[in-house]
One Martini backbone bead per residue (centre of mass of N, CA, C, O) as a GRO file, in nm:
protein
  125
    1GLN     BB    1  11.702   7.097  10.301
    2VAL     BB    2  11.470   7.356  10.198
    3GLN     BB    3  11.246   7.583  10.339
    4LEU     BB    4  10.977   7.790  10.200
    5VAL     BB    5  10.793   8.086  10.321
    6GLU     BB    6  10.547   8.288  10.216
    7SER     BB    7  10.452   8.634  10.279
    8GLY     BB    8  10.216   8.934  10.227
    9GLY     BB    9  10.009   8.905  10.046
   10GLY     BB   10   9.761   9.083   9.823
   11LEU     BB   11   9.529   9.352   9.818
   12VAL     BB   12   9.598   9.651   9.610
   13GLN     BB   13   9.633   9.961   9.525
   14ALA     BB   14   9.737  10.171   9.320
   15GLY     BB   15  10.038  10.294   9.488
   16GLY     BB   16  10.093  10.091   9.684
   17SER     BB   17  10.191   9.855   9.953
   18LEU     BB   18  10.417   9.573  10.005
   19ARG     BB   19  10.530   9.298  10.223
   20LEU     BB   20  10.756   9.046  10.164
   21SER     BB   21  10.811   8.718  10.295
   22CYS     BB   22  11.095   8.480  10.365
   23ALA     BB   23  11.115   8.166  10.517
   24ALA     BB   24  11.388   7.975  10.636
   25SER     BB   25  11.473   7.623  10.642
   26GLY     BB   26  11.736   7.358  10.726
   27ARG     BB   27  11.981   7.562  10.691
   28THR     BB   28  12.235   7.778  10.605
   29PHE     BB   29  12.134   8.082  10.519
   30ARG     BB   30  12.403   8.272  10.484
   31SER     BB   31  12.510   8.099  10.210
   32TYR     BB   32  12.280   8.221  10.043
   33SER     BB   33  12.113   8.292   9.762
   34LEU     BB   34  11.850   8.525   9.655
   35GLY     BB   35  11.515   8.517   9.511
   36TRP     BB   36  11.274   8.684   9.307
   37PHE     BB   37  10.965   8.586   9.164
   38ARG     BB   38  10.719   8.593   8.885
   39GLN     BB   39  10.367   8.499   8.798
   40ALA     BB   40  10.152   8.548   8.552
   41PRO     BB   41   9.881   8.500   8.380
   42GLY     BB   42  10.007   8.351   8.085
   43LYS     BB   43  10.301   8.368   8.197
   44GLU     BB   44  10.613   8.384   8.255
   45ARG     BB   45  10.864   8.361   8.450
   46GLU     BB   46  11.012   8.631   8.649
   47PHE     BB   47  11.243   8.843   8.737
   48VAL     BB   48  11.305   9.068   9.023
   49ALA     BB   49  11.523   8.970   9.258
   50PHE     BB   50  11.856   9.005   9.425
   51ILE     BB   51  12.064   8.833   9.677
   52SER     BB   52  12.338   8.776   9.823
   53TRP     BB   53  12.491   8.617  10.082
   54SER     BB   54  12.614   8.903  10.178
   55GLY     BB   55  12.457   9.157  10.035
   56GLY     BB   56  12.666   9.290   9.806
   57SER     BB   57  12.444   9.188   9.597
   58ILE     BB   58  12.209   9.385   9.400
   59LEU     BB   59  11.917   9.307   9.197
   60TYR     BB   60  11.702   9.428   8.923
   61ALA     BB   61  11.448   9.472   8.754
   62ASP     BB   62  11.347   9.724   8.557
   63SER     BB   63  11.037   9.722   8.641
   64VAL     BB   64  11.127   9.769   8.974
   65LYS     BB   65  11.316   9.985   8.977
   66GLY     BB   66  11.270  10.207   9.259
   67ARG     BB   67  11.029  10.024   9.416
   68PHE     BB   68  11.205   9.788   9.508
   69THR     BB   69  11.317   9.593   9.803
   70ILE     BB   70  11.587   9.397   9.906
   71SER     BB   71  11.632   9.181  10.190
   72ARG     BB   72  11.824   9.060  10.481
   73ASP     BB   73  11.811   8.818  10.771
   74ASN     BB   74  12.018   8.599  10.910
   75ALA     BB   75  11.905   8.573  11.203
   76LYS     BB   76  11.593   8.506  11.077
   77ASN     BB   77  11.583   8.371  10.793
   78THR     BB   78  11.521   8.630  10.600
   79VAL     BB   79  11.335   8.763  10.315
   80THR     BB   80  11.264   9.086  10.163
   81LEU     BB   81  10.991   9.259   9.984
   82GLN     BB   82  10.964   9.586   9.903
   83MET     BB   83  10.658   9.732   9.775
   84ASN     BB   84  10.617  10.015   9.571
   85SER     BB   85  10.427  10.165   9.354
   86LEU     BB   86  10.201   9.992   9.256
   87LYS     BB   87  10.095   9.793   8.978
   88PRO     BB   88   9.899   9.602   8.787
   89GLU     BB   89  10.158   9.458   8.653
   90ASP     BB   90  10.233   9.321   8.945
   91THR     BB   91  10.053   9.101   8.904
   92ALA     BB   92  10.113   8.800   9.099
   93VAL     BB   93  10.309   8.532   9.171
   94TYR     BB   94  10.533   8.508   9.442
   95TYR     BB   95  10.880   8.397   9.463
   96CYS     BB   96  11.106   8.225   9.642
   97ALA     BB   97  11.471   8.166   9.617
   98VAL     BB   98  11.741   7.927   9.628
   99SER     BB   99  12.104   7.933   9.617
  100GLU     BB  100  12.403   7.724   9.641
  101ARG     BB  101  12.574   7.875   9.448
  102SER     BB  102  12.860   8.060   9.383
  103ARG     BB  103  12.733   8.099   9.087
  104VAL     BB  104  12.476   8.323   8.971
  105ARG     BB  105  12.210   8.339   8.751
  106PHE     BB  106  11.989   8.549   8.871
  107GLY     BB  107  11.763   8.524   8.619
  108ASN     BB  108  11.786   8.201   8.648
  109GLY     BB  109  11.592   7.951   8.764
  110GLU     BB  110  11.797   7.709   8.732
  111ASP     BB  111  11.994   7.825   8.978
  112TYR     BB  112  11.767   7.721   9.164
  113ASP     BB  113  11.694   7.488   9.437
  114TYR     BB  114  11.465   7.650   9.590
  115TRP     BB  115  11.100   7.678   9.659
  116GLY     BB  116  10.827   7.835   9.705
  117GLN     BB  117  10.468   7.850   9.691
  118GLY     BB  118  10.363   8.131   9.706
  119THR     BB  119  10.232   8.472   9.654
  120GLN     BB  120   9.958   8.685   9.617
  121VAL     BB  121   9.943   8.966   9.393
  122THR     BB  122   9.709   9.239   9.393
  123VAL     BB  123   9.648   9.516   9.154
  124SER     BB  124   9.445   9.777   9.147
  125SER     BB  125   9.304  10.047   8.942
   0.00000   0.00000   0.00000
C-alpha cells in the first residue's frame, strides 16, 4: 500500500507561481512512475505531467508545457510540480498518482494505482 499526501496548493494571482509537493510512504518510492493530474469543477480529470521511475522520461500536457516542471527526489520520497506563469484556467484540484507498472500510459489515469487526496489550486484573474 502506498500513501500519498499533496501540499502546496492555494490562491494565487494570474502570472504567479506555486509549488506542489507530494510525499509518498509505504513502499519503495524509487521504483514508481509518478503523475500529476487535475480536475476542474464540472470537467473531467486531465493529465498534467509525468515522470518515470528513473526520471529519464518526463512528459507534459500541451497546456502546461514550458510553464510547469515536474521533478522527484527519491531520497525524500517526494515529487514536486513547480507551476509558473499560472493562468485562471489552471484552477483545479491537483492530484499526484503512483504507477507500479513497468509500462505506463502516462496520460491514462487507469494505469495509476494510488492517488493522493488532492490539493486545491485557485488562480485569480
